[in-house]
Backbone as a chain_set.jsonl record, in Angstrom:
{"seq": "MHTQLFEMVYYGKGFTWTELYDMPVWLRKFYYKKTIEAKEKERKDQESLKAKKSSTPKISKPNVRPR", "coords": {"N": [[-59.044, -2.937, 133.194], [-57.357, -0.879, 133.974], [-56.368, -0.205, 131.524], [-58.601, 0.934, 130.394], [-59.065, 3.078, 132.145], [-56.784, 4.58, 131.612], [-57.146, 5.206, 128.821], [-59.374, 6.878, 128.944], [-58.554, 9.029, 130.535], [-56.371, 9.912, 128.938], [-57.409, 10.237, 126.318], [-59.997, 11.301, 126.701], [-59.782, 13.623, 128.138], [-60.986, 14.982, 130.445], [-61.394, 13.798, 132.861], [-59.623, 13.055, 135.865], [-57.206, 10.548, 136.794], [-57.599, 9.537, 139.337], [-60.264, 10.33, 139.926], [-61.62, 8.747, 138.067], [-60.992, 6.215, 138.98], [-62.11, 6.015, 141.483], [-64.739, 6.293, 140.755], [-68.084, 5.077, 140.41], [-68.607, 1.803, 138.94], [-70.634, 1.399, 136.972], [-71.036, 4.076, 136.165], [-68.522, 4.775, 135.171], [-68.283, 3.042, 133.029], [-70.404, 4.081, 131.438], [-69.367, 6.609, 130.756], [-67.052, 5.855, 129.471], [-68.107, 4.551, 127.226], [-69.358, 6.753, 125.918], [-67.009, 8.284, 125.431], [-65.679, 6.654, 123.57], [-67.641, 6.713, 121.465], [-67.635, 9.443, 120.826], [-65.041, 9.701, 119.879], [-65.069, 8.066, 117.679], [-66.896, 9.413, 116.09], [-65.549, 11.756, 115.629], [-63.347, 10.691, 114.175], [-64.718, 9.739, 111.848], [-65.736, 12.24, 110.91], [-63.257, 13.58, 110.304], [-62.369, 11.893, 108.248], [-64.373, 12.172, 106.303], [-64.099, 14.91, 105.715], [-61.497, 14.82, 104.692], [-61.979, 13.33, 102.43], [-63.634, 15.022, 101.038], [-61.911, 17.117, 100.545], [-60.058, 15.896, 98.795], [-61.605, 15.198, 96.657], [-62.443, 17.574, 95.544], [-62.067, 19.641, 92.779], [-59.0, 20.974, 91.556], [-58.063, 24.347, 90.944], [-56.739, 25.415, 88.035], [-53.967, 27.177, 86.634], [-54.092, 29.94, 84.35], [-53.497, 29.496, 80.925], [-51.062, 31.306, 80.062], [-48.475, 32.905, 78.433], [-45.804, 34.9, 78.95], [-44.243, 37.379, 76.858]], "CA": [[-59.652, -1.822, 133.843], [-56.376, 0.183, 133.937], [-56.393, 0.396, 130.228], [-59.836, 1.716, 130.228], [-58.779, 4.329, 132.844], [-55.754, 5.352, 130.811], [-57.708, 5.75, 127.657], [-60.3, 7.871, 129.299], [-57.824, 10.213, 130.962], [-55.569, 10.366, 127.855], [-58.228, 10.688, 125.102], [-61.211, 11.986, 127.135], [-59.361, 14.905, 128.585], [-62.048, 15.54, 131.218], [-61.264, 13.25, 134.181], [-58.254, 12.582, 136.337], [-57.116, 9.077, 137.001], [-58.271, 9.266, 140.666], [-61.735, 10.457, 139.776], [-62.23, 7.591, 137.365], [-60.74, 4.997, 139.809], [-63.062, 6.058, 142.452], [-66.105, 6.395, 140.204], [-68.871, 3.785, 140.372], [-68.26, 1.088, 137.69], [-71.587, 1.698, 136.001], [-70.921, 5.446, 135.628], [-67.309, 4.8, 134.388], [-68.632, 2.363, 131.805], [-71.151, 4.995, 130.665], [-68.466, 7.655, 130.163], [-66.168, 5.189, 128.516], [-68.87, 4.346, 125.934], [-69.425, 8.09, 125.373], [-65.734, 8.668, 124.914], [-65.536, 5.846, 122.333], [-68.571, 7.302, 120.469], [-67.175, 10.762, 120.406], [-63.758, 9.583, 119.084], [-65.422, 7.536, 116.416], [-67.54, 10.506, 115.336], [-64.405, 12.644, 115.225], [-62.578, 10.028, 113.11], [-65.505, 9.815, 110.686], [-65.732, 13.622, 110.422], [-62.016, 13.916, 109.602], [-62.344, 11.157, 107.023], [-65.287, 12.801, 105.295], [-63.487, 16.22, 105.308], [-60.344, 14.495, 103.908], [-62.509, 12.892, 101.125], [-64.13, 16.193, 100.26], [-60.736, 17.815, 99.985], [-59.406, 15.145, 97.681], [-62.531, 15.146, 95.457], [-62.542, 18.909, 95.052], [-61.078, 19.828, 91.643], [-58.078, 22.122, 91.793], [-58.175, 25.413, 89.996], [-55.525, 25.489, 87.308], [-53.553, 28.468, 86.255], [-54.412, 30.116, 82.914], [-52.331, 29.166, 79.992], [-50.593, 32.62, 79.557], [-46.982, 32.929, 78.426], [-45.264, 36.311, 78.725], [-43.272, 37.532, 75.713]], "C": [[-58.593, -0.634, 133.752], [-56.221, 0.739, 132.509], [-57.447, 1.234, 129.862], [-59.592, 3.086, 130.911], [-57.825, 5.141, 132.017], [-56.349, 5.962, 129.56], [-58.691, 6.915, 127.905], [-59.63, 9.177, 129.779], [-57.031, 10.799, 129.773], [-56.373, 11.01, 126.69], [-59.429, 11.532, 125.5], [-60.906, 13.374, 127.634], [-60.449, 15.618, 129.484], [-61.998, 15.006, 132.726], [-59.791, 13.043, 134.592], [-58.372, 11.135, 136.65], [-57.844, 8.792, 138.279], [-59.671, 9.403, 140.626], [-62.316, 9.219, 139.136], [-62.077, 6.36, 138.286], [-61.833, 4.951, 140.813], [-64.591, 6.125, 142.055], [-66.813, 5.017, 140.206], [-68.594, 3.164, 138.928], [-69.308, 1.452, 136.615], [-71.452, 3.127, 135.419], [-69.609, 5.528, 134.726], [-67.521, 4.169, 133.097], [-69.466, 3.356, 130.882], [-70.228, 6.013, 129.971], [-67.474, 7.083, 129.228], [-66.809, 4.968, 127.146], [-68.968, 5.621, 125.233], [-68.137, 8.546, 124.79], [-65.456, 7.977, 123.577], [-66.345, 6.443, 121.281], [-68.048, 8.586, 119.961], [-65.885, 10.631, 119.557], [-64.093, 8.95, 117.711], [-66.134, 8.483, 115.457], [-66.472, 11.413, 114.839], [-63.572, 12.054, 114.102], [-63.353, 10.011, 111.833], [-65.567, 11.256, 110.053], [-64.412, 13.996, 109.72], [-61.899, 13.146, 108.324], [-63.156, 11.783, 105.887], [-64.701, 14.099, 104.87], [-62.347, 15.922, 104.42], [-60.901, 14.045, 102.442], [-63.049, 14.08, 100.381], [-63.0, 16.996, 99.772], [-60.149, 17.178, 98.749], [-60.333, 15.093, 96.425], [-62.732, 16.46, 94.897], [-61.59, 19.225, 93.948], [-60.257, 21.059, 92.007], [-58.287, 23.141, 90.73], [-56.77, 25.508, 89.362], [-55.212, 26.898, 86.901], [-53.98, 28.7, 84.802], [-53.165, 29.874, 82.092], [-51.795, 30.475, 79.327], [-49.094, 32.493, 79.569], [-46.574, 34.298, 78.131], [-44.293, 36.356, 77.583], [-42.086, 38.14, 76.137]], "O": [[-58.986, 0.498, 133.47], [-55.987, 1.929, 132.296], [-57.275, 2.181, 129.093], [-59.879, 4.128, 130.322], [-58.082, 6.317, 131.761], [-56.085, 7.127, 129.261], [-58.776, 7.833, 127.09], [-60.087, 10.276, 129.464], [-57.003, 12.017, 129.595], [-56.079, 12.094, 126.186], [-59.851, 12.395, 124.73], [-61.771, 14.244, 127.536], [-60.758, 16.783, 129.234], [-62.472, 15.65, 133.662], [-58.89, 12.886, 133.768], [-59.46, 10.568, 136.758], [-58.655, 7.867, 138.314], [-60.338, 8.606, 141.285], [-63.343, 8.694, 139.568], [-62.993, 5.54, 138.344], [-62.45, 3.9, 140.984], [-65.507, 6.029, 142.871], [-66.193, 3.97, 140.026], [-68.393, 3.858, 137.931], [-68.942, 1.775, 135.485], [-71.751, 3.32, 134.24], [-69.581, 6.219, 133.708], [-67.009, 4.664, 132.093], [-69.216, 3.421, 129.678], [-70.313, 6.232, 128.763], [-67.074, 7.744, 128.27], [-66.198, 5.154, 126.094], [-68.699, 5.66, 124.033], [-68.146, 9.157, 123.722], [-65.058, 8.608, 122.597], [-65.799, 6.697, 120.207], [-68.018, 8.803, 118.75], [-65.692, 11.397, 118.613], [-63.46, 9.277, 116.707], [-66.015, 8.394, 114.235], [-66.509, 11.808, 113.674], [-63.135, 12.764, 113.197], [-62.761, 10.24, 110.779], [-65.461, 11.424, 108.838], [-64.429, 14.646, 108.674], [-61.365, 13.687, 107.355], [-62.725, 11.905, 104.74], [-64.794, 14.403, 103.68], [-62.154, 16.648, 103.445], [-60.308, 14.38, 101.416], [-62.921, 14.129, 99.157], [-63.077, 17.538, 98.669], [-59.793, 17.855, 97.784], [-59.861, 14.96, 95.296], [-63.196, 16.518, 93.758], [-60.382, 19.093, 94.142], [-60.718, 22.007, 92.642], [-58.689, 22.761, 89.63], [-55.765, 25.66, 90.056], [-56.111, 27.737, 86.829], [-54.21, 27.728, 84.082], [-52.017, 30.025, 82.511], [-52.059, 30.709, 78.147], [-48.496, 32.047, 80.548], [-46.979, 34.841, 77.103], [-43.562, 35.386, 77.38], [-41.176, 38.346, 75.334]]}, "num_chains": 1, "name": "protein.A"}
């Protein structure tokens, strides 16, 4: 339970520890599930953005040599 509370306070950034501790269990489980889903979506979005960046061809400089 305390691990769940810590993760929600640290990663969720919307509740205080006291609010979560005093919250009904069913509601805390709901918010915990939503926090996990949001973090998974954030991770997937970052991975897809990283994949797009690495797959984008880089623009090369023209082959011009000054005299």
